[in-house]
N, C-alpha and C positions, 0 to 999 in steps of 0.2 A: 101265350108268348113271352112275357115277360122268364118263364122258368127258359125256355130256349135261349131266350139272348147272355143268363148266365150261363148258361152251360157252354156256351158259345165262346162269350169271356175269360169262361176258367181254360179251359185247352193250352191259351200260349202258354199258359202260368206255372203249369204241369210240366209243357217244353226247355222252357228258360229255365229251370230249378239244378238238370241235367248232376252228373258224378261232381264229387268235391272238387274241386284244383288239386295239385300236389303240389308241393310249395318248400321251396327253393333250399338248401341250405351247402353245411358249410361239417364232410364228415373226418374224423380223424378214428383211426383204429389203437383199442388198449392195447397197454406195450409192458413191458413182462423186462426188467432189468434193474441194475444193481443203482441204489442212489446214495447220492450220499447225505450223508445228516449236518447241513451246515451251521456256522454263525455268518453276517455278513456284519463289516464294519467300515469306514473310513481311516487309514491309518497314516500314519505319517513316517519318512524316510529317513534315520541318523546314521549320520557315519559309525563305524563301530566305535572309533579314536579320533579320537580331535587333539591339535598341540599347538597352540599362541608357539612360535617361538619369538623368545627373548635374547637378550642381550649379555651377560653372565660381570662383563666388564666393561669401562665408561672408553670410548674409541671411536679414531675415526675409519666409517666403516668403509674398505677400500675396492674389494671388486663382490661382482655377485652372482653364484656359478649355473644355478639354474633358471630356464623364464618356466613363469607362469602360467602355473596349468599343467606344468609338465607331472607326470609319476619320479618318483623319485623314491630311493630304496633308503634303509635303515641303514645310519653311518655315511651317506654320502655329504660331499664337501657342499653346503648352503652360502657357505659368506664366510668372509674374510677378513678382518679389523686387523689397523694396521697397529706393527711389533715392536717396532724400534724403538718408543720409551721400556716395554716390554724385556725388552731383550740387553738392554742397557744396565735395568735391574736386576735381569739374570744373572750376567757379566759381573755385576758386585759383587753380590751375592756369594758366586762363586768361590771372588777372592778373598774375600772374609770367610769362606770356610776354610783354602788353602793355608792362609796367614794362624789362623787360628789354632791348626792341625798339626801344623808348625809347633806355633810356641806351647801345647800340650802337651807337644814327642817330649820340647825339654825338659818342661818343672817334672815331666815324670824319670827324664832322668837322674833332674838334680834331687829329686827324693827319695831316688835310690841310691845315690849317692850320701846325700843325708843320713840313711840310713847303717850304710858303712860305716860313720863316721861316730854317729850316735853308739854305735855297738863298742866303738875303739874307745868314746867316752871323751872325743875330741869337739863334739858338736854338747849344746847342749837340748832338750830334748823339745821347747819349745821355740828352737829353730828349726827341728827337725817335725815340727804339726805343721808351723807355716809351710813349707816347703809340699807338705801332700796337702795343704788345706788350697794351694796356691795350682799348684798338678787339677785337684777334683775341679775347681772353678774350669778354667781350662777345658777340663772333661767337658764339662757340661756346657760351657759356649760352642764348643763342637754339635755337639747334641743340638742346640737351639742351631747354630748355622748351617748343617742338614737341612735342618724342618724348615727352616727359610730358604732354603733352597727346592726343596718337594714346592711349597706354594708356588717359590715365581713359575717354578715349571708349569703347571696347575694355572697361572692369569696365565704364560703364556700357549698353555694350550687354546684358553674359551677365546684367544685371536680368529681360530677355525671353528666357526659355528655346524655341525654338520645335523642330520636331519635325525631325530628322534626316533621316529615311526617312519613306515614302507604306507606309501597313503599318495596321495596328488596333492601340489603345491596349491594355494588358494593369489590372492594377488597379493601384489609386489608391495605393501605399504612403504620401505623407509630405500629414496635411494641413491645410487652411489655415491659417495661422498662427502656423507650427512654426517653430525656425532650424534652418536648410538650411549643413554644411558644405561648402566646395570638395569636388568628386573625394570623397564619401561618401557619401554619402547617396543612396542609390538610389529614386528619385525615381517613372518608371513606367517601361516595359519594352512598346519597341514590338516583332509579329513584323508581317513581310509575308509574305501571305500569296498573294499570288497577288502573280506565280507562285509554288511552291512546290518540296521536292526531296522526296525520299521514297528511300532509304535500306534496303538491302537485300541481301543477301549470298550467294552460290551459292558451290557446290563446287570447289575448286580444278581437278579434273579437267576442269570445265566452261568453266576458263579458254581453253583451249587454240581452245576451237569459239567462243564471244562474239567473241573476237579478229578469231579467220578473218570472217565472218561483219560485224563492224566494220569493217574496213579494204573491202567490198564498199560499204556503205549505214548510209545511219543506223538506228538499229533502235527499232524501238517499244516503248514498254513502258504496263500499262495494271495499274490499281493501282485495284479493287474491293474496296467495302464495303455492306456493310448501314446503314438506314436506320429508325429509330426513332419518325421526323416524326410528326407523329398526325394530318401534311396527306396522307400516304403511304398506304399498303400495309404494314400490321409485317412489316417481313422486306427489308420491297423491296430488292431490290442498284440500287446505286449509281456507278459507272464511272468515270475521268478516263482520257483517254489522254495519251503526253507520250514526252517520245526519251529514254535514253542517253545522261549526257551526262559519265558522270569510270566511270573501275574506276579504284582502286586502287593505288596504287605497289606495292606489298607484303599474302603471302596472311599470317595471321591464325596463328603455325604451332601454336598452344592451339587453335585452333577448325576448323585446314586451310580454312579457307574465306576469299573474298574479297569486299571490300566492293565493291558499285555502289548507281550512286548518277541517278535518272531528274529529271528537269525535265521543268515539266508548269505549264502556264500557268496554269487551276487560275480563270476568270474565274468561274461559276459556284459556289466556294469551298464544291464537294464537299467534297474534303481539306482537313483541317484540323489547327496542329500538335500531337505529341506523337499522336498516331493510326496506331492496329497497320492496316496491310489487307494487300492479298492482293493479291502481285505477279506480272503475267506478264508478261515476255520474251520478242517472240519475236524469234528467230534470223531466219527463212526464212516461204516458204510452199511447199512441194507442190503440185504441178496434176495435175488428174484422179487421187486415189492414188485406192486402192483398200478400204473400210472397213468395221466389223463390228461391231457394240456387244462390249463386250470380256468379259462374259456367255459367249457365244456360245462363245468360245476354250477348248479342254479340252485336258487336257497327260495322252500317254500316255508308253508305256517309249520308242516309237519317237519322241516328241518331240508337239508341239501340231496337234490334228484340228479338223472342226465337224462336228454332221451336215446331210446337205445333203439338202431335202427337193424329190423329185423329182414330176411333173405329180403320178403317180399314186397322190400322199403319202405314199411311204414312201419311208425314211430310210432317209439310206448314210454313211457314215462319209470322211471327205477331212482326209488331212495337210495345214496350210498353214503358211508360214512367215510370221510374223509382222515384223514391221519396227518398230515402236512403237510405245507407246500413245497417245494424247492426249483425259487428257481421262477418259472414260468409254468413248472409241471404240479399236480396235485396229487400224493403219493395216495390211495382208495384201501381204504381199510379190508372192508366187505361191500357188496354186489355189484360185482364187475367182474370178469374176467377177464386174459391175455387173449386177444381177437375180435370181441367185439365191439360193430362201430355205433360212433355217440355219434350226436350234435352236436358239432362247438359254434354255429353261428347260425341265425335264422328261426333264434330256440322261439323267441314270441310270437308268432303266427303258425305254433306247431299247437294241436291235442292228438289225447289220446290214438293211435290208431289211423295217425296223417299220414296220409300219401307224402312222401321226400323224393328231390330227386336235387342230384349236384348241380350246385352253380358254377357257371359256366364264369370261367375269370373276364375282365376287359378286353376287348382285342380281338375274343373266338369265334370262327364264327362255326357256332354251334356243336363244334368235337366238346364232350366235355374233358374237364380232367382226371387223370385217375384220381384215385381214394388215396390218403395219405394219412400215413400213422402221427402224424402234429409232433409237435416239442418231444411227448412223451414216447412217440417210436422210434 
């Protein structure tokens, strides 16, 4: 009776075990494509040139010929100072020049007459020498007057302050009617925003690799920012392309980094001085690299591995060698072939030979989504 009872109890357990259930997973396809070798950093946009516009003379600011934030060209008139005092000084110097020129002309004529009289023996050598010295002195006075005239003209030209570079004006620092002092008061700052610089730093360990690739070709730099412009969708990603143009001559001993700088033409004004941007420095491009989504890579006691899905939807554990990561993708050195299917989510429930099925996204009615290649396809 006891044996019969045990046999009756064991039968339901055998039926309840049944086949192993399938495991829902996410699947991606191993892809093959060109993958850039990149260095990423945070950069700061700097103007190509910046100039603080100041007056070179003292005077009253009579007129402002631009609007704050306006683009100006080199040579455009920005400010006008009071010219009355300098015009009067110029007229005085011109009068002195004409007077001294007339006196010098007369003195030279007298010296020539005394020269003739000296040859006839009418005048003494001393008188002739005095006339020549007087004529030479007046000639020198004329030279000094001409220099004073040029200086007066130069001073008068300083009453018209023009843009020394092409760029965008900033805030007006001095209003019309104020007295400005020579080389003291900053009137406005002009920044050249096309082109611009983007300065960033990288760890010193990466310097040798950067120098090696720089020796082969010019390196491209991409600056990425986000726009909150109402004309665009919120968070729109904007990017600009430039070239690496500068590597600093020393490593910062405090941070262990070295400063680099890229030059951007910035014709569309995507970048703005003072702005922080994400910088991507492209060193090279690896052709036909095998890539998978990084979330597919698992780490075990023997190293990295992935779960490969076979044609009959069973999972097999396969070791792989990861060369490097690029964004959300991993470049595979060995272990996988393009076109193979791998598990990107649900690996914790998998074992060798387990049956798998595609996960259904929330809100579907039993229709399995098409498999994708993930970020690497």
